[in-house]
Every structure is written in structure tokens, then in C-alpha cells.
C-alpha positions in Angstrom: -15.1 11.9 37.9 -16.6 11.8 34.4 -13.4 10.9 32.6 -13.5 7.4 34.1 -16.9 6.7 32.6 -16.1 4.5 29.5 -19.4 4.8 27.8 -18.9 8.0 25.8 -15.2 7.4 25.0 -15.9 3.8 23.8 -18.6 5.1 21.4 -16.2 7.8 20.2 -13.5 5.2 19.7 -15.8 2.9 17.7 -17.1 5.8 15.6 -13.6 7.0 14.8 -12.6 3.5 13.7 -15.7 3.2 11.5 -14.7 6.5 9.9 -11.1 5.3 9.4 -12.2 1.9 7.9 -15.0 3.2 5.6 -14.1 6.7 4.5 -10.3 6.9 4.3 -9.3 3.6 2.5 -11.3 4.4 -0.7 -9.8 7.9 -0.8 -6.3 6.6 -0.4 -6.8 3.8 -2.9 -8.4 6.1 -5.4 -5.2 7.9 -6.1 -3.4 7.1 -9.4 0.3 6.8 -9.4 2.1 8.4 -12.4 4.9 5.9 -12.6 3.1 2.5 -12.7 5.6 -0.3 -13.5 5.2 -1.9 -16.9 5.0 -5.6 -17.2 8.1 -7.4 -18.3 8.2 -9.2 -21.7 7.6 -13.0 -21.6 10.8 -14.0 -23.4 14.1 -14.3 -21.7 17.1 -12.3 -22.9 19.7 -14.2 -24.9 22.7 -14.8 -22.7 26.1 -15.1 -24.5 29.4 -16.0 -22.9 32.0 -13.2 -22.7 35.1 -13.4 -24.8 37.9 -12.8 -22.3 41.1 -11.7 -24.1 43.5 -13.1 -21.5 42.4 -16.7 -21.7 
């Protein structure tokens, strides 16, 4: 029964993983995203206490 011979299937498995690990990641990482987040400013916003009218 040839389907029980692991030699050709193991080679196909290794070749497929080599393709996945060498060809596909650069293609996926090469995409540019249109809404990249902008960096926050370094200063903290001024926090003022609220004036509650019912105090």
C-alpha cells in the first residue's frame, strides 16, 4: 500500500513548510496599512478638578 510509505509525504510536508516560512511571510509583511497609529505626544494633559455645583 503506497500511502503508508512516509518518504514522499514527508518530503512534501517539509517542502510545503519551507514555502510557507520563506515565501509567504515577506509577502504578508510587505503590505502597508493605511491607518497606522500616530505616536502620542510626550507631555501629559493638564488635569483640572471639576466644579460641582451641588457641593
